[in-house]
C-alpha positions as CSV (number, residue, x, y, z in Angstrom):
1,M,-17.0,-42.5,46.5
2,S,-17.0,-43.3,42.8
3,T,-19.3,-41.5,40.3
4,S,-21.3,-44.6,39.6
5,K,-22.1,-45.2,43.4
6,V,-23.0,-41.5,43.7
7,L,-25.4,-41.8,40.8
8,Q,-26.9,-45.1,42.3
9,T,-27.9,-43.3,45.5
10,Y,-30.0,-40.7,43.5
11,T,-33.2,-41.1,41.6
12,H,-33.0,-40.7,37.8
13,S,-34.0,-37.0,37.8
14,E,-31.6,-36.3,40.7
15,S,-28.8,-38.1,38.7
16,V,-29.6,-35.9,35.7
17,V,-29.4,-32.7,37.7
18,W,-26.2,-33.9,39.4
19,C,-24.6,-34.6,35.9
20,V,-25.7,-31.3,34.6
21,C,-24.2,-29.5,37.6
22,V,-21.0,-31.4,37.2
23,C,-20.9,-30.6,33.5
24,V,-21.4,-26.9,34.2
25,Q,-18.6,-26.9,36.7
26,V,-16.3,-28.7,34.3
27,N,-17.1,-26.3,31.5
28,T,-16.5,-23.4,33.9
29,V,-13.1,-24.8,34.8
30,Q,-12.2,-25.4,31.2
31,T,-13.2,-21.9,30.2
32,K,-11.1,-20.4,33.1
33,L,-8.2,-22.7,32.0
34,K,-8.4,-21.6,28.4
35,R,-8.5,-17.9,29.4
36,S,-5.5,-18.4,31.7
37,T,-3.6,-20.2,29.0
38,R,-4.3,-17.4,26.5
39,E,-3.2,-14.8,29.0
40,L,0.0,-16.8,29.8
41,M,0.8,-17.2,26.0
42,A,0.2,-13.4,25.5
43,G,2.6,-12.7,28.4
44,V,5.2,-15.1,27.0
45,S,4.9,-13.4,23.6
46,E,5.3,-9.9,25.1
47,L,8.3,-11.1,27.1
48,S,9.8,-12.5,24.0
49,M,9.4,-9.2,22.1
50,Q,10.9,-7.3,25.1
51,Q,13.8,-9.7,25.2
52,A,14.5,-9.3,21.5
53,T,14.4,-5.5,22.0
54,A,16.8,-5.7,24.9
55,M,19.2,-7.9,22.9
56,R,19.1,-5.4,19.9
57,L,19.8,-2.5,22.2
58,Y,22.6,-4.3,24.0
59,Q,24.2,-5.0,20.6
60,E,23.9,-1.3,19.6
61,L,25.5,-0.3,22.9
62,T,28.4,-2.7,22.3
63,E,28.9,-1.4,18.8
64,K,28.8,2.3,20.0
65,R,31.3,1.6,22.8
66,A,33.7,0.0,20.3
67,L,33.3,3.0,18.0
68,L,33.9,5.4,20.9
69,E,37.0,3.5,21.9
70,R,38.3,3.7,18.3
71,Y,37.7,7.5,18.3
72,H,39.7,7.8,21.5
73,V,42.6,5.8,20.1
74,N,42.6,8.0,16.9
75,M,42.6,11.2,19.0
76,D,45.3,9.9,21.2
77,N,47.4,9.4,18.1
78,G,46.7,13.0,16.9
79,L,44.2,11.9,14.2
80,P,40.6,13.1,13.8
81,P,38.2,10.8,15.6
82,S,36.7,9.6,12.3
83,V,36.7,10.4,8.6
84,D,33.2,11.8,8.9
85,V,34.2,14.2,11.6
86,E,37.2,15.3,9.6
87,H,34.9,16.0,6.5
88,E,32.4,17.9,8.6
89,F,35.2,20.0,10.2
90,L,36.6,20.8,6.7
91,R,33.1,21.6,5.5
92,Q,32.5,24.0,8.4
93,M,35.9,25.7,7.8
94,Q,35.0,26.2,4.1
95,L,31.6,27.7,5.1
96,D,33.3,30.0,7.6
97,Q,35.7,31.2,4.9
98,Q,32.9,31.7,2.5
99,R,31.0,33.8,5.1
100,Q,34.1,35.8,5.9
101,H,34.7,36.4,2.2
102,Q,31.0,37.4,1.7
103,R,31.3,39.9,4.7
104,Q,34.4,41.4,3.2
105,H,32.8,41.7,-0.2
106,E,29.7,43.4,1.3
107,K,31.9,45.9,3.2
108,L,33.6,46.9,-0.1
109,V,30.4,47.0,-2.2
110,Y,28.1,48.7,0.3
111,R,30.5,51.3,1.8
112,P,28.9,54.6,2.4
113,L,29.5,57.1,-0.4
114,Y,31.3,59.6,1.9
115,L,34.0,57.0,2.6
116,L,34.8,56.7,-1.1
C-alpha cells in the first residue's frame, strides 16, 4: 500500500502521529547508519596503518637478510663481515692492549718494598 493511501485511511491527527513515528524511525536508522559508517571508516584507517607498518617491517627484514648474506659471503672469502665489525674488533684489541699495559705498569709501580 502506498504512503498516500495509508494516510487517507487515517484521520488527520492519526496521520500526523503516523508521520512522526515514521520520521523517528527514519532518524533512528540514519543515526545507526552514520555510526556504523564512522566505525567502518575507523576500522579501514586502522587497517591502513597496520598495513603500512607491515610493509615497512617487511622492507627492513628484506634489507637485513641481504646484509646478512653479504656478511656471510665476506666471511667465506676470509674477510671481516663488515668494515664496522673490523673497526670494532681493532678498537677492542687496542683497549685490551692498553689494559694489559696498565696492569704491567701497576705491577712495576706498586710492587711491595720487600721485592725491591
